[in-house]
C-alpha positions as CSV (number, residue, x, y, z in Angstrom):
1,X,70.2,185.4,136.6
2,X,73.2,186.2,134.3
3,X,73.4,184.7,130.9
4,X,75.8,185.1,128.0
5,X,73.7,185.4,124.8
6,X,75.6,188.2,123.1
7,X,78.8,189.8,123.9
8,X,77.1,193.0,124.8
9,X,75.4,191.2,127.6
10,X,78.6,191.8,129.7
11,X,80.2,195.3,130.2
12,X,83.6,195.9,129.1
13,X,84.7,195.7,132.8
14,X,83.1,192.3,133.0
15,X,84.9,191.0,129.8
16,X,88.1,192.2,131.3
17,X,87.3,190.3,134.6
18,X,86.8,187.1,132.6
19,X,90.1,187.5,130.6
20,X,91.9,188.2,133.9
21,X,90.4,185.0,135.3
22,X,91.5,183.2,132.2
23,X,95.1,184.5,132.5
24,X,95.1,183.5,136.1
25,X,94.0,179.9,135.3
26,X,96.8,179.8,132.7
27,X,99.2,180.9,135.4
28,X,97.9,178.4,138.0
29,X,95.7,175.6,136.7
30,X,95.9,173.6,139.9
31,X,94.3,176.5,141.9
32,X,91.1,176.0,139.8
33,X,91.1,172.2,139.6
34,X,88.2,171.8,141.9
35,X,86.6,175.1,141.5
36,X,83.4,173.7,140.0
37,X,83.5,170.3,142.0
38,X,79.9,169.0,142.4
39,X,78.7,171.3,139.5
40,X,77.1,170.0,136.2
41,X,77.4,171.6,132.7
42,X,74.7,170.6,130.0
43,X,76.0,170.9,126.5
44,X,72.9,171.1,124.3
45,X,74.2,171.0,120.7
46,X,71.5,171.0,118.2
47,X,74.0,171.6,115.4
48,X,77.3,169.8,114.6
49,X,80.4,170.9,116.5
50,X,83.7,169.5,117.3
51,X,85.9,172.3,118.6
52,X,83.4,174.3,120.8
53,X,81.6,171.2,122.2
54,X,84.9,169.5,123.3
55,X,86.3,172.8,124.4
56,X,83.3,173.2,126.9
57,X,83.6,169.6,128.0
58,X,87.1,170.0,128.6
59,X,86.8,173.2,130.4
60,X,84.4,171.9,132.9
61,X,86.4,168.8,133.5
62,X,89.4,170.7,134.4
63,X,87.4,172.8,136.8
64,X,86.5,169.6,138.5
65,X,82.9,169.4,137.3
66,X,80.8,167.0,135.2
67,X,79.2,167.2,131.9
68,X,75.9,165.8,130.4
69,X,73.9,166.6,127.4
70,X,73.6,165.8,123.8
71,X,75.6,166.4,120.6
72,X,72.8,165.4,118.1
73,X,69.3,166.9,118.6
74,X,68.1,163.7,116.8
75,X,68.9,161.6,119.7
76,X,67.0,163.8,122.1
77,X,63.4,164.7,122.8
78,X,63.7,167.5,120.2
79,X,63.1,164.7,117.6
80,X,59.6,164.4,119.1
81,X,58.9,168.2,118.8
82,X,59.9,169.5,122.2
83,X,60.5,173.2,122.3
84,X,63.6,175.0,123.3
85,X,61.7,176.5,126.2
86,X,60.5,173.1,127.5
87,X,64.0,171.5,127.0
88,X,65.8,174.1,129.2
89,X,63.2,174.0,131.9
90,X,63.7,170.1,132.1
91,X,67.5,170.2,131.6
92,X,67.7,173.0,134.3
93,X,66.4,170.3,136.8
94,X,69.6,168.4,136.2
95,X,72.3,170.9,135.4
96,X,73.7,174.1,137.1
97,X,74.8,175.9,133.7
98,X,73.8,175.2,130.0
99,X,75.9,175.7,126.8
100,X,73.6,175.6,123.8
101,X,74.4,175.7,120.0
102,X,71.4,176.0,117.7
103,X,70.9,176.3,114.0
104,X,68.0,178.6,114.5
105,X,68.9,182.3,115.3
106,X,67.7,183.5,118.6
107,X,67.2,180.0,120.2
108,X,69.6,180.7,123.1
109,X,67.9,183.9,123.8
110,X,64.5,182.0,123.9
111,X,66.2,179.6,126.3
112,X,67.4,182.4,128.6
113,X,63.8,183.7,129.0
114,X,62.8,180.3,130.6
115,X,65.9,179.1,132.2
116,X,66.6,179.2,136.0
117,X,70.3,178.4,135.4
118,X,72.9,180.5,133.2
119,X,72.6,180.0,129.5
120,X,75.7,180.3,127.4
121,X,75.3,180.9,123.7
122,X,77.7,178.6,121.9
123,X,76.4,179.8,118.5
124,X,73.1,180.3,117.0
125,X,72.9,180.1,113.2
126,X,74.7,182.9,111.5
127,X,73.9,185.4,114.3
128,X,76.3,185.2,117.1
129,X,79.1,183.3,118.9
130,X,80.1,185.2,121.9
131,X,82.3,182.5,123.6
132,X,84.4,182.5,120.3
133,X,84.6,186.3,120.7
134,X,86.0,186.0,124.2
135,X,88.4,183.4,122.7
136,X,89.6,185.9,120.2
137,X,89.8,188.7,122.7
138,X,92.0,186.5,125.1
139,X,94.2,185.6,122.1
140,X,94.7,189.1,121.0
141,X,95.4,190.1,124.6
142,X,98.1,187.4,125.0
143,X,99.4,188.0,121.5
144,X,99.3,191.7,121.3
145,X,99.2,192.7,124.9
146,X,96.4,195.2,124.4
147,X,92.7,195.3,123.0
148,X,92.8,199.0,121.8
149,X,94.8,200.8,119.0
150,X,94.5,197.9,116.6
151,X,93.8,197.7,112.9
152,X,92.2,194.4,112.2
153,X,91.2,193.0,108.8
154,X,88.3,190.5,108.4
155,X,88.7,188.3,105.3
156,X,86.3,185.9,103.8
157,X,82.7,185.2,104.6
158,X,81.7,188.3,106.5
159,X,77.9,188.1,105.6
160,X,77.3,184.8,107.3
161,X,80.3,184.7,109.7
162,X,78.8,184.9,113.3
163,X,82.3,185.1,114.7
164,X,83.0,188.1,112.7
165,X,79.8,189.8,113.8
166,X,80.4,189.1,117.5
167,X,84.1,190.2,117.4
168,X,83.2,193.4,115.6
169,X,80.6,194.2,118.2
170,X,83.1,193.4,121.0
171,X,86.1,195.4,119.6
172,X,83.8,198.4,119.0
173,X,83.7,199.1,122.7
174,X,87.4,199.6,122.9
175,X,89.4,202.8,121.7
176,X,91.5,203.1,118.6
177,X,90.0,200.1,116.7
178,X,90.1,200.3,112.9
179,X,88.3,197.6,110.9
180,X,89.0,196.7,107.2
181,X,86.7,194.4,105.5
182,X,87.9,192.0,102.9
183,X,85.4,190.3,101.0
184,X,83.7,189.5,97.7
185,X,80.6,191.6,97.2
186,X,78.3,188.7,97.8
187,X,79.7,188.1,101.3
188,X,80.1,191.7,102.5
189,X,79.3,192.5,106.1
190,X,75.6,193.3,106.6
191,X,75.0,196.9,106.3
192,X,73.2,197.1,109.6
193,X,76.3,195.9,111.5
194,X,78.4,198.8,109.8
195,X,75.5,201.2,110.5
196,X,74.4,200.2,114.0
197,X,77.7,199.0,115.6
198,X,80.8,200.6,113.6
199,X,79.3,204.0,112.7
200,X,77.3,204.2,116.0
201,X,80.7,203.6,118.0
202,X,82.6,205.8,115.7
203,X,84.8,202.7,114.5
204,X,86.5,203.6,111.1
205,X,85.7,200.9,108.6
206,X,86.4,200.5,104.9
207,X,85.9,197.7,102.3
208,X,88.6,196.5,99.9
209,X,88.6,193.5,97.5
210,X,92.1,192.0,98.0
211,X,94.3,191.2,100.9
212,X,97.4,192.6,99.2
213,X,96.2,196.2,99.2
214,X,96.0,196.4,103.1
215,X,98.3,193.7,104.2
216,X,101.1,196.1,105.5
217,X,98.6,197.9,107.6
218,X,97.1,195.1,109.6
219,X,98.0,194.2,113.3
220,X,95.6,191.2,113.0
221,X,94.1,189.3,110.0
222,X,91.1,187.4,110.9
223,X,90.4,184.7,108.3
224,X,87.1,182.9,107.9
225,X,85.9,180.1,105.7
226,X,83.1,180.3,103.1
227,X,80.4,178.3,105.0
228,X,78.5,175.9,102.7
229,X,75.9,175.3,105.1
230,X,74.8,178.9,105.1
231,X,74.0,179.0,101.4
232,X,70.7,178.2,99.8
233,X,72.3,177.9,96.3
234,X,75.2,175.5,96.0
235,X,76.3,176.8,92.8
236,X,76.9,180.3,94.4
237,X,78.9,178.4,97.2
238,X,81.1,176.7,94.6
239,X,81.7,180.0,92.7
240,X,82.8,181.8,95.9
241,X,84.5,179.3,97.9
242,X,88.1,179.9,96.6
243,X,87.7,183.7,96.7
244,X,90.4,184.4,99.1
245,X,93.2,182.1,100.1
246,X,96.1,183.1,102.4
247,X,99.6,181.8,101.5
248,X,103.0,182.8,102.3
249,X,103.4,185.0,99.2
250,X,100.5,187.2,100.3
251,X,102.2,187.5,103.7
252,X,105.4,189.2,102.3
253,X,104.3,192.7,103.1
254,X,102.7,191.9,106.5
255,X,104.2,193.3,109.6
256,X,106.5,191.0,111.5
257,X,104.3,191.1,114.6
258,X,100.9,190.8,112.8
259,X,98.9,187.8,114.0
260,X,96.6,185.5,111.9
261,X,93.5,184.3,113.6
262,X,90.9,181.9,112.3
263,X,87.8,180.5,114.2
264,X,88.3,176.9,112.5
265,X,87.5,174.7,110.9
266,X,89.4,175.9,107.8
267,X,89.0,174.3,104.4
268,X,91.6,175.8,102.1
269,X,91.4,179.5,102.9
270,X,94.7,179.2,104.6
271,X,97.3,176.8,103.1
272,X,99.4,174.4,105.2
273,X,102.6,176.4,104.3
274,X,101.3,179.3,106.5
275,X,101.1,177.0,109.5
276,X,104.8,177.2,110.4
277,X,104.9,181.1,110.3
278,X,105.2,182.4,113.9
279,X,102.5,184.9,113.1
280,X,99.9,182.1,112.7
281,X,98.2,182.1,116.0
282,X,95.1,180.0,115.2
283,X,96.0,176.8,116.9
284,X,97.1,178.9,120.0
285,X,93.8,180.4,119.6
286,X,92.0,177.0,120.1
287,X,93.7,176.4,123.4
288,X,92.8,179.9,124.5
289,X,89.3,178.9,124.0
290,X,89.3,176.3,126.6
291,X,90.8,178.7,129.2
292,X,88.3,181.5,128.5
293,X,85.4,179.0,128.8
294,X,86.8,177.8,132.1
295,X,86.8,181.4,133.1
296,X,83.2,181.9,131.9
297,X,81.7,178.9,133.4
298,X,83.5,179.9,136.8
299,X,82.3,183.4,136.7
300,X,78.7,182.7,135.7
301,X,78.3,180.1,138.3
302,X,79.8,182.5,140.9
303,X,77.5,185.2,139.9
304,X,74.5,182.6,140.0
305,X,75.4,181.8,143.7
306,X,75.7,185.5,144.5
307,X,72.3,186.1,142.9
308,X,73.8,189.1,141.0
309,X,71.7,192.4,141.4
310,X,72.5,193.3,137.8
311,X,70.8,190.5,135.7
312,X,71.3,190.1,132.0
313,X,68.8,192.7,130.3
314,X,65.7,190.9,129.3
315,X,62.8,192.1,127.1
316,X,59.8,194.3,128.3
317,X,56.3,193.3,127.1
318,X,56.4,196.6,125.0
319,X,58.4,194.7,122.5
320,X,55.9,192.0,121.7
321,X,54.0,192.4,118.4
322,X,52.5,189.1,117.3
323,X,50.9,190.7,114.4
324,X,54.2,190.9,112.5
325,X,56.5,188.0,111.5
326,X,60.2,188.0,111.1
327,X,61.3,187.9,107.6
328,X,64.4,185.6,108.4
329,X,63.5,181.9,107.8
330,X,66.3,180.9,110.1
331,X,64.8,182.9,113.1
332,X,63.6,180.8,116.0
333,X,60.3,182.8,115.9
334,X,59.4,181.2,112.7
335,X,59.8,177.6,113.8
336,X,58.6,177.7,117.4
337,X,55.7,179.3,119.4
338,X,57.3,182.3,121.0
339,X,56.2,185.9,121.2
340,X,57.3,187.8,118.2
341,X,59.6,190.6,119.5
342,X,60.8,193.6,117.6
343,X,62.8,196.7,118.5
344,X,62.7,200.1,116.7
345,X,66.0,201.5,115.5
346,X,66.8,205.3,115.4
347,X,66.0,205.5,111.8
348,X,62.4,204.1,112.4
349,X,63.2,200.4,111.3
350,X,61.8,197.4,113.2
351,X,64.4,194.8,114.0
352,X,63.6,191.3,115.2
353,X,65.1,190.9,118.8
354,X,66.0,187.3,118.3
355,X,68.0,187.5,115.1
356,X,68.3,191.3,114.3
357,X,66.7,190.9,110.9
358,X,65.0,194.1,109.5
359,X,61.3,193.7,108.9
360,X,60.6,194.1,105.2
């Protein structure tokens, strides 16, 4: 069975295949209007969402399929203590494919171990958001005409921003990518991503403290909001939330063909005055999300019917170590009865397989 838990679950060739399918859908939507007739998508959203949940719903409806599920875990058997593993085994009896968003990191991976239908990670904590990454890639492809030889600046919350983590992973597999990190010290990109993704794939990165010093170099500016829900200390959030705000004045030195992306929702990190700038692509990005999710649902269901001989890589038993606990309180392994899984890195560290936290 093929799942999408992380962008690296699918090869670059398969990413390109999904993007080509999305472009074909855009060119001829009628051709796909009954592509999933008789199929059902279950949306299991344990965490609040507007854009992502409605995007999945709209995508399946435009493919001619049906949608079931919940948008609030409190209204499901989860409130009675049902585990992720049991939930997906039950829902798999009713649906052909499942999209899951969860506040606990690694929950969709746990689901994929037990599900007989494809699982799509629609966001797990601050860990990963692969369908947003596919949305970003499609938008870059449509706006810039390529996915290589690009300089991209990530600005704002790079520590907790799962969309940033996922997109850096995805872009690191293309050539000629340069990454510039624009963030306050408290919200910098986790060092393990720089070391194990950027450095490993020879992606040049550098950290700066202001947009102005790099604006003229950028092909893409990827803005993110400072996420209140990811902070344990509200005072720290209040101190940092206005750290970086994009306005027309800061765009004066930007390239004419630079594009501005944002996974949304925004708070105040992009002023309304920027919306009318032709370089502002974030609302076009939203629509691309629907098309790429249509392509992903269509492709995963097709692979399921073909019973692909190259299943999503799963974990071997040698990774189990129930004598160690993950240090990340938001990891699914600290709230549900699952095997504790750890992978040894090249420098000898142990990292949790579910959330990638280093064992302390």
